[in-house]
C-alpha positions in Angstrom: 104.8 118.4 84.2 106.4 116.1 82.3 108.0 112.8 82.7 111.0 111.0 80.7 110.4 107.6 81.2 111.1 103.0 81.1 109.0 100.9 81.8 112.2 99.2 82.7 113.4 101.7 85.3 112.2 101.2 88.9 113.5 105.2 89.8 110.5 105.8 86.8 108.1 103.3 88.8 108.3 105.2 91.6 107.3 108.3 90.1 104.3 106.5 88.4 103.8 105.4 91.7 103.3 108.6 93.4 101.9 110.2 90.5 99.2 107.5 90.4 98.6 107.7 94.5 97.7 111.2 94.0 95.5 111.6 90.7 98.7 114.0 89.3 98.2 114.2 85.8 101.1 114.2 84.2 103.2 114.2 80.5 105.1 111.0 80.2 107.9 110.5 77.1 108.9 106.6 77.0 112.1 105.9 76.0 113.3 103.2 74.0 116.0 101.9 76.3 117.2 98.7 74.3 116.5 99.0 70.6 117.8 103.0 69.7 119.1 104.0 73.1 116.8 107.3 73.8 118.1 107.8 76.9 122.2 108.1 75.7 120.7 110.0 72.5 122.0 114.2 72.0 118.3 115.6 72.5 117.8 113.4 75.6 121.4 114.4 77.3 120.4 118.2 76.4 117.9 117.0 79.5 120.2 114.9 81.1 123.3 114.2 81.0 123.4 111.3 83.2 121.6 110.0 80.4 119.4 108.3 82.9 115.6 108.4 83.7 113.6 109.4 85.1 114.1 112.7 84.4 111.6 115.8 84.9 110.5 119.1 83.5 108.6 120.7 86.5 107.5 125.0 86.0 110.2 125.0 83.2 113.3 123.3 85.4 114.6 120.1 84.4 115.2 117.4 87.7 117.4 114.5 86.9 116.7 112.4 90.1 113.6 110.0 91.2 114.2 111.7 94.8 114.1 115.2 93.7 110.5 114.3 91.6 108.8 112.3 93.9 109.9 115.3 96.9 108.6 118.1 94.5 105.5 115.4 93.7 104.5 114.4 97.7 104.9 118.5 99.3 103.2 119.9 96.3 100.4 117.1 96.0 100.4 114.9 99.3 99.8 117.5 101.9 101.4 116.2 105.7 101.1 112.1 104.3 103.7 111.6 101.6 106.9 113.8 103.1 106.0 115.6 106.9 107.7 119.7 107.5 108.3 118.6 111.3 111.4 118.2 111.6 111.4 114.4 113.0 109.0 112.8 110.8 111.1 114.9 107.5 114.2 113.0 108.6 112.6 109.3 109.4 111.4 110.1 105.9 114.7 111.4 104.2 116.4 108.4 106.0 114.8 105.5 104.3 115.4 108.0 101.2 119.0 107.6 101.8 118.9 103.9 101.4 117.1 103.6 98.4 119.6 105.4 97.0 122.3 103.3 98.9 122.1 99.1 99.8 118.8 99.8 98.1 120.9 101.4 94.7 124.3 99.6 94.7 123.3 96.1 96.0 119.5 95.3 94.3 119.3 97.8 91.6 123.0 97.1 90.3 122.7 93.2 91.0 119.7 93.7 88.8 121.5 95.0 86.2 123.9 92.7 85.6 122.1 89.7 85.6 119.8 91.8 83.0 122.8 92.8 81.4 121.7 95.7 81.2 124.9 97.6 80.7 125.5 97.7 84.5 129.5 96.4 85.6 131.1 96.2 88.8 131.6 93.0 91.6 128.6 91.0 91.3 129.7 89.1 94.9 129.8 93.0 96.3 126.5 94.1 95.1 125.2 90.7 96.3 126.3 91.3 99.5 124.8 94.5 99.2 121.6 93.6 98.7 121.9 90.8 101.0 122.0 93.5 103.9 119.7 95.9 102.1 117.1 92.8 102.8 117.9 91.7 106.0 117.4 95.2 107.2 114.1 96.2 105.9 113.5 92.7 107.3 114.5 93.7 111.0 112.6 97.1 110.5 109.4 95.8 109.3 109.5 93.1 111.8 107.8 96.0 114.0 106.5 98.0 111.3 104.2 98.1 108.5 106.0 101.1 107.2 109.4 102.1 106.7 108.9 106.2 108.4 106.3 107.9 110.7 103.9 104.5 110.7 102.0 105.6 107.9 102.9 105.0 103.5 105.1 108.1 103.3 107.2 108.2 99.6 110.2 106.1 101.8 108.1 103.1 100.5 107.8 104.3 97.3 111.7 104.8 97.0 112.4 101.9 98.5 109.8 99.2 97.1 110.6 98.4 92.9 113.5 97.5 93.2 112.8 95.5 96.0 109.6 94.0 94.1 112.2 93.5 91.9 115.0 91.4 93.4 114.6 88.4 92.8 115.5 89.7 89.0 119.4 90.1 90.4 119.5 86.5 92.1 118.0 87.6 95.3 115.8 85.3 97.3 113.1 87.9 98.6 110.9 85.0 100.4 113.6 84.7 102.7 112.4 88.2 104.2 109.0 87.1 105.3 108.6 91.0 106.6 109.5 92.1 103.4 107.3 89.7 101.4 104.6 90.9 104.1 105.6 94.7 102.9 105.7 95.0 99.7 102.0 93.2 99.8 100.6 96.1 102.1 102.7 98.5 99.3 100.5 96.5 96.3 97.5 96.8 98.9 97.6 100.9 98.9 94.2 101.8 96.5 95.6 103.2 93.2 99.1 101.5 93.7 100.2 100.7 90.3 100.0 97.0 89.2 104.2 95.3 88.9 105.8 95.9 84.8 
């Protein structure tokens, strides 16, 4: 396996988390985002025509999306712990994986991109609204649950964690959501959870 990533990317961080937790060896290629903009270079566009990281080479094929990467790693090395195979458990996990690709992405992730001038454009007010909605949904859920799905850590937590952890960079006051803050700390206390970049 080969991971094309950047430390600035929360989506890359998701993969780094799961690889670390499961002790899975993986060759890593770090791309220079801000200097050389390697993610837009012709050689990388052959790997991922979207020009985004992470991308992974897995068993001779290229996959472009962090959700696909998490699913592969979880099923290959994580057993039932990280992505259960029973229909209800899998649905519970995938429910939150989809949430990470909606309110978390279009709110927290994109607002961070605007504030940090990462080439993200669009309606910042709407991004802030979506981000606050994401944090409120999480806070309400985590008021009665330690983890997002099936009562334990899964790839659902990993999928949502990076951009929630980085949400202050998008001008969100995460401290206003105490159950979210407590969940972030629980995640970070999981053995082998890599530190924030």
